[in-house]
N, C-alpha and C positions, 0 to 999 in steps of 0.2 A: 155406605161403608165400602172401602176399597179392599179388593182381594189381596191376599198375600202374594208377594212377588216371588217367583222361582228364580234361582240363580241364572237361568237362561234368559230371563226377562231383562236383566241388567246389561246395559251397554257399558263397556269399559275400555278406555284408551289411556295408557300411562296412569297418572293419578286421578283421572277424571272418571267418575261413575255417574251414569244416568239411568234412572229407573222410571220408564214410561208408565208402568202400572201405578206406582205410588206418586208419580209426578214429582220426583225429587232428583236433585243433582248434588254431587259432592266433589270437591277437589281435595285430595289427600285427606279424606275423612271429614272435611269441613263442609257443612251444608251451604249451598248457594241459594240465594233468593233471586229467582228469575221471574220475569213477567211471562204470561202464557205464550206470547210471541217469541220471546227469547228462548224459552224452553223448546218450542216447536222448531226453531232454527237450529239450535244445538242438536236436537234429536236427528234432524234431517242430515246435518253434516256428519254426525257420528255413524249414521247408517250408510253413508256414502264416502268412506275415507279415501282420500287421494283423488277424488273426482273434482272437477272444476265446473261451476255453473255460472251462467250469465245472470244478470239481474232480472231479466224477463222470466227465466225459468224459476228463480227463487220466488218471485212475486206470484206466479201461477201455482207453484207447488207448496209453498209455505203460507203465504198470506191469503190464499183463497180457500182456506179450509182443507188443505191437503192433509191426508192422513196415511201414514205408513201402514196402518192396520188394514186398509183397503187392499193392499198389495199382498198381504200374508195369506 
């Protein structure tokens, strides 16, 4: 069972909402179907708005089991 998400758990930019606790993403209220890797990449970018990353950094931080939770 997944725990209930608090409003502070939800990442939101414009019409895009990402809930890492519930592992759900919505655009303008419409549910997105994302693979686990797509979800991880979207979460990474939403947690680092305006930042630019090279492919090596993305491979290391997203594709090698990178978790934002480890930084919190």
